[in-house]
C-alpha atoms as one frame of an Amber mdcrd trajectory, in Angstrom:
protein
 109.770  85.851  69.592 106.807  89.290  71.078 104.699  88.420  67.791 104.161
  84.732  68.902 103.520  87.013  72.867 100.695  89.058  70.999  99.684  85.903
  69.266  99.101  83.948  72.295  97.136  86.398  73.873  95.290  87.327  71.850
  93.973  83.793  71.196  93.593  83.011  74.685  91.037  86.392  75.115  89.021
  85.115  72.329  88.953  81.904  73.593  87.902  83.756  77.024  84.910  85.099
  74.556  83.471  82.302  73.295  84.079  80.468  76.163  81.577  82.790  77.638
  79.114  82.666  74.783  79.121  79.039  75.058  78.060  79.200  78.185  75.374
  81.134  77.926  71.722  81.161  76.988  71.424  82.456  73.776  67.853  84.366
  72.410  65.785  81.148  71.722  67.353  79.097  73.686  65.790  78.080  77.578
  67.335  75.919  79.950  65.892  73.820  82.552  66.740  75.180  86.158  64.607
  72.757  87.182  67.099  70.520  89.931  66.680  72.646  92.758  62.614  72.099
  92.385  60.869  74.497  91.080  60.444  73.258  87.160  61.893  76.630  86.104
  62.345  77.150  82.414  64.590  80.427  81.875  63.923  81.363  78.078  66.844
  83.997  76.390  64.084  84.799  73.584  62.017  87.408  76.688  64.763  88.296
  77.476  66.527  89.175  74.566  63.486  91.320  73.192  63.773  93.363  75.966
  66.864  94.622  75.245  68.638  92.858  77.890  72.320  91.167  77.306  73.723
  88.371  78.540  76.385  90.841  79.907  73.386  92.657  82.489  73.305  89.303
  84.720  76.058  86.685  84.097  79.151  87.051  85.316  76.910  88.819  88.094
  74.480  88.439  90.065  75.310  85.403  88.426  78.144  82.742  87.670  77.623
  82.013  83.910  78.453  78.040  84.656  75.501  75.997  85.101  74.476  74.881
  88.907  76.923  77.301  90.313  74.660  79.982  91.706  72.015  79.110  94.196
  68.935  81.151  95.027  65.243  81.009  97.064  62.514  82.644  96.202  63.515
  84.579  99.833  66.516  86.252  98.386  64.626  87.498  94.930  61.695  88.806
  97.235  64.650  90.720  98.785  66.582  91.969  95.439  69.041  89.752  94.372
  69.870  87.713  91.406  66.344  87.483  89.402  64.507  89.931  92.120  66.838
  92.877  90.981  64.837  93.650  88.160  61.805  91.628  89.266  60.688  93.735
  91.894  57.395  95.173  89.914  59.545  98.091  88.900  61.426  97.400  86.372
  59.497  93.940  85.434  56.649  92.171  86.709  57.174  90.831  90.273  58.394
  87.531  90.684  57.221  86.995  94.708  53.776  88.725  94.008  51.394  86.555
  95.590  49.530  86.813  91.931  49.678  83.211  89.990  49.942  84.690  87.193
  53.271  85.856  87.560  54.483  82.400  89.538  53.582  80.287  86.083  56.313
  83.111  84.120  58.723  81.572  85.633  57.674  78.277  87.217  55.921  75.081
  85.303  53.403  74.116  87.407
């Protein structure tokens, strides 16, 4: 009986790990986040090339599930969400007035 419990817990753990991976955007894949406006396309390969792992952003500050995280450019300017890195220190400043920075995330 004890072995069945251990096996069940192991299976649940493995399933939860793969479920999280299945909801992520792996390198080489994109996700269209345009439903809120702004035509944003997130490209996992761009971040993977910079050695950023999924766990660096998920589940905090971004929820794993699509549509669960709501943010604005104001949030980003305050250093939240994408602004955590895209402040001009670690990565390009997402809130700058430079149009070339806007088009790195937003499709015009």
